Every structure is written in structure tokens, then in C-alpha cells.
C-alpha positions as CSV (number, residue, x, y, z in Angstrom):
1,M,-31.6,11.8,-43.7
2,T,-33.2,10.9,-40.4
3,T,-31.7,7.4,-40.5
4,T,-28.2,8.9,-41.0
5,T,-28.6,11.4,-38.2
6,S,-30.0,8.7,-35.9
7,S,-27.0,6.4,-36.7
8,T,-24.5,9.2,-36.2
9,A,-26.1,10.2,-32.9
10,S,-26.0,6.7,-31.7
11,S,-22.3,6.4,-32.6
12,T,-21.6,9.7,-30.9
13,S,-23.2,8.6,-27.7
14,A,-21.5,5.2,-27.7
15,L,-18.1,6.8,-28.3
16,A,-18.7,9.3,-25.5
17,A,-19.4,6.4,-23.1
18,Q,-16.3,4.6,-24.3
19,I,-14.1,7.8,-23.7
20,N,-15.6,8.2,-20.3
21,A,-14.6,4.6,-19.4
22,S,-11.1,5.0,-20.8
23,S,-10.5,8.2,-18.9
24,S,-10.2,6.2,-15.7
25,G,-6.9,4.8,-16.9
26,S,-3.6,6.4,-15.8
27,S,-1.1,5.0,-18.3
28,A,0.4,7.0,-21.2
29,G,-1.1,4.6,-23.7
30,T,-4.6,5.0,-22.2
31,A,-4.2,8.8,-22.3
32,S,-3.2,8.7,-25.9
33,S,-6.1,6.4,-26.8
34,T,-8.5,8.7,-25.0
35,K,-7.3,11.7,-26.9
36,A,-7.8,9.9,-30.2
37,M,-11.3,8.9,-29.3
38,S,-12.0,12.5,-28.2
39,D,-11.0,13.8,-31.6
40,Q,-13.2,11.2,-33.2
41,F,-16.1,12.2,-30.9
42,L,-15.9,15.8,-32.1
43,K,-15.8,14.8,-35.8
44,L,-18.9,12.6,-35.3
45,L,-20.7,15.4,-33.4
46,I,-20.0,17.8,-36.3
47,T,-21.2,15.2,-38.8
48,Q,-24.3,14.8,-36.8
49,I,-25.0,18.5,-36.8
50,Q,-24.3,18.8,-40.5
51,N,-26.6,15.9,-41.5
52,Q,-29.5,16.5,-39.1
53,D,-33.0,16.8,-40.6
54,P,-33.9,20.5,-40.5
55,L,-37.5,19.4,-39.9
56,N,-36.5,17.1,-37.0
57,P,-33.3,18.6,-35.6
58,T,-31.3,16.9,-32.8
59,D,-33.0,17.3,-29.4
60,N,-31.4,20.1,-27.5
61,A,-31.2,18.0,-24.3
62,Q,-29.5,15.2,-26.2
63,F,-27.0,17.6,-27.8
64,T,-26.2,19.3,-24.5
65,S,-25.8,15.9,-22.8
66,Q,-23.2,14.8,-25.4
67,L,-21.3,18.1,-25.0
68,A,-21.4,17.7,-21.2
69,Q,-19.9,14.2,-21.6
70,I,-16.9,15.3,-23.6
71,N,-16.4,18.2,-21.2
72,T,-16.5,15.8,-18.3
73,V,-13.9,13.5,-19.9
74,S,-11.6,16.4,-20.6
75,G,-11.9,17.5,-17.0
76,L,-11.2,14.0,-15.7
77,E,-8.1,13.8,-17.9
78,K,-6.7,17.0,-16.3
79,V,-7.6,15.7,-12.8
80,N,-5.7,12.5,-13.6
81,E,-2.7,14.4,-14.8
82,S,-2.7,16.6,-11.7
83,I,-3.0,13.5,-9.4
84,S,-0.2,11.8,-11.2
85,S,2.0,14.8,-10.8
86,M,1.2,15.2,-7.1
87,S,1.9,11.5,-6.5
88,S,5.3,11.8,-8.1
89,Q,6.1,14.9,-6.0
90,F,4.9,13.0,-2.9
91,L,7.2,10.1,-3.6
92,Q,10.2,12.4,-4.0
93,M,9.4,14.2,-0.7
94,Q,8.8,10.9,1.1
95,A,12.2,9.5,-0.2
96,M,14.0,12.7,1.1
97,Q,12.3,12.5,4.5
98,S,12.9,8.7,4.8
99,A,16.6,9.2,4.2
100,S,16.8,10.7,7.7
101,L,15.8,7.3,9.1
102,V,19.0,5.6,8.1
103,G,20.9,4.7,11.3
104,R,17.8,4.7,13.5
105,S,16.4,1.5,15.1
106,V,12.9,0.3,14.4
107,I,10.6,-2.3,15.9
108,V,9.4,-4.7,13.2
109,P,7.9,-8.2,13.1
110,G,10.6,-10.8,13.7
111,N,11.9,-13.1,16.4
112,A,15.7,-12.4,16.5
113,L,17.0,-12.1,20.0
114,T,20.3,-10.2,20.7
115,V,22.2,-10.4,23.9
116,S,23.8,-7.1,24.9
117,D,25.7,-6.4,28.2
118,G,24.7,-9.9,29.4
119,K,21.0,-9.5,28.8
120,A,18.5,-9.8,26.0
121,T,15.3,-7.8,25.6
122,G,12.5,-8.8,23.3
123,Q,9.0,-7.6,22.4
124,F,5.7,-9.1,21.1
125,E,2.1,-8.2,20.5
126,L,-0.9,-10.0,21.7
127,G,-4.2,-9.9,19.8
128,S,-6.2,-10.0,23.0
129,A,-5.6,-10.4,26.8
130,A,-4.2,-13.8,27.8
131,D,-4.3,-15.8,31.0
132,S,-0.9,-17.5,30.3
133,V,2.0,-16.2,28.2
134,K,5.3,-18.1,27.7
135,V,8.4,-17.2,25.7
136,D,10.7,-20.0,24.5
137,V,14.3,-18.9,23.9
138,L,15.7,-20.9,20.9
139,S,19.2,-21.7,19.8
140,S,20.4,-21.1,16.2
141,A,19.4,-24.8,15.6
142,G,15.9,-24.2,16.9
143,R,16.4,-26.1,20.3
144,V,14.7,-24.7,23.3
145,I,17.3,-23.2,25.7
146,D,15.0,-21.7,28.3
147,T,11.4,-20.8,28.8
148,I,10.2,-17.6,30.4
149,D,6.7,-17.7,32.1
150,L,5.2,-14.2,32.0
151,G,1.8,-15.2,33.4
152,A,-1.2,-13.1,32.4
153,E,-0.8,-10.2,30.0
154,T,-3.1,-7.6,28.5
155,S,-3.5,-7.2,24.7
156,G,-1.1,-5.1,22.7
157,R,2.7,-4.8,22.8
158,Q,4.5,-6.5,25.7
159,Q,8.2,-6.7,26.6
160,F,10.4,-9.3,28.3
161,S,14.0,-9.7,29.3
162,W,16.2,-12.8,29.6
163,T,19.6,-13.4,31.1
164,P,21.5,-16.3,29.6
165,A,23.2,-18.9,31.8
166,E,27.0,-18.9,31.9
167,G,28.5,-20.7,28.9
168,V,25.4,-20.6,26.7
169,D,26.1,-19.8,23.1
170,T,24.1,-16.7,22.3
171,T,24.8,-16.6,18.5
172,G,21.7,-16.6,16.3
173,L,19.2,-16.7,19.1
174,R,15.5,-16.7,18.4
175,F,12.3,-16.7,20.4
176,R,8.7,-17.8,20.1
177,V,5.6,-16.8,22.1
178,S,2.7,-19.0,23.1
179,A,-0.4,-17.4,24.7
180,T,-3.7,-18.8,25.8
181,R,-6.9,-17.6,27.4
182,G,-8.6,-20.5,29.1
183,T,-8.3,-23.3,26.5
184,A,-8.2,-21.0,23.5
185,A,-5.0,-19.9,21.9
186,V,-4.3,-16.1,21.7
187,S,-2.7,-14.7,18.5
188,S,0.7,-13.2,19.0
189,T,3.3,-11.5,16.8
190,A,7.0,-11.6,17.7
191,L,8.8,-8.2,17.3
192,Q,12.5,-7.4,17.0
193,S,14.6,-4.3,17.1
194,Q,16.7,-3.6,14.0
195,Q,18.8,-0.7,12.6
196,I,17.9,0.8,9.3
197,T,20.8,0.8,6.8
198,S,19.0,2.2,3.7
199,V,15.7,3.3,2.4
200,A,14.3,2.7,-1.1
201,A,11.0,3.3,-3.0
202,G,8.7,0.4,-3.6
203,S,7.8,-1.1,-6.9
204,S,7.0,1.2,-9.8
205,G,3.8,3.1,-9.4
206,S,3.6,2.2,-5.7
207,A,3.6,4.9,-3.0
208,S,5.2,2.5,-0.4
209,M,8.8,2.7,1.0
210,N,11.0,-0.3,1.8
211,L,13.5,-0.3,4.6
212,T,16.7,-2.4,4.5
213,L,17.8,-3.5,7.9
214,K,21.2,-4.3,9.4
215,D,20.6,-8.1,9.2
216,G,20.1,-7.7,5.4
217,S,16.3,-8.2,5.4
218,T,13.9,-5.7,3.8
219,V,10.5,-4.7,5.3
220,A,7.8,-2.3,4.1
221,Y,7.6,1.1,5.9
222,S,4.0,0.2,6.9
223,A,5.3,-2.8,8.9
224,V,7.2,-0.6,11.4
225,R,5.6,-0.7,14.8
226,A,7.8,1.9,16.5
227,F,11.0,3.9,16.0
228,G,13.9,4.0,18.3
229,S,16.8,6.5,18.6
């Protein structure tokens, strides 16, 4: 009788640990599997009680520990369900709020340069202060049209303007930034202004939002550096 009880108790403890591990999953299949194991746990626990040796009953601390484990698992399942529900509601609210962004301009990584009213304005970010910063204006074919010497600049977001010479083709212009501090290169990120045409949720299960821009490209909401009007 003692051997049977010991074996059942061991199986019960092992199953409780397995349920506890499974409860961290969030899929429907995992939840179903966890429920099945929980039912099996209760059956084994009852069997353990029914077959325990009256002269050597199950230790109260062990019995209480096993009950605490199943209660903890049940509580974790309810917490997971609540979090999943809250996440779904958050995504819906985020989508509704993001819809108001359509038509607004954003500053995002990119090196497109658009001429408007005879002048182009661009932005970039420097990883640290630089002694020398230069911006090359590139044609659609990648040829250098002009170079703007900005001199020394501090770290962070910077802005420049450029006026094309008469007769210069301004279609598909790009720019690139080179920055140095002494003899060391300074990291830089080219930025461009684009208009948002639509907003969509990210991949399934993701809390991210993706923005489709006027040029047809798509960027993550987290990539936005600033919003315009």
C-alpha cells in the first residue's frame, strides 16, 4: 500500500510541475492541454488519498503543497486569459487612434529629398557630436550633384536646406551624410518626411502598428521620429 501511495504521490507532483510549465503558454491548444492535465492531476490526487496507508498518511505539508500548485496554475490561467483579452482590446483602441494619423506627415528613416518652391529641406541624426559634417545630394542615378558642407554639428537631429541650380533635374533626388570627429567616423541616420496614407496592424499576435507612406513604403510605428501637421 505504501509503494502505491508513494508512486501516486510522485506522479501527482510530477504532473503538477508539468501543468505549471504548460500554463505559461498562451495558445488555445496549450490552454486545452493544461485543462486536461489539471483534470488528470485531480484524479491522481483523489487516488492518492484513497490509497494512502492509514498508518502512514500523506504528509500534510506535501498535500497542502500539491493543492497550492494546482490553485496557482488555475490562477495563472485566468491571468493569461485576462492579459490576452486586454491585449486584444488594446490593439483595437490603438487601431482606432492610429486611423487619425492618415494624411499627416511623419519623419522616418530614409534619404529621399524633395524640392518644393525651389528648395529642398532634409534631416538626419548624428550618433555623437562631429567636427565635420557633409551632405551629398545625389541624382536618381546615384551621381553626386552637389555637396553641402555643414561644418561642426552636435549630436541628435539636424536639418539642412539645399537650392538646386537652374536646369538641374530634381526627380528622384537622394542624399547621404558623412560625419567625422577627428579621424573617426560618426554614425548618422538619414531622415525623410513622408505622408501617411494608411495604418494597419502588425503581424498576428503583435502589438505593433505599420504605417504605409505616400511613396508606397511601409514602416513600423516605432520607427517614427516625429509627427508633422
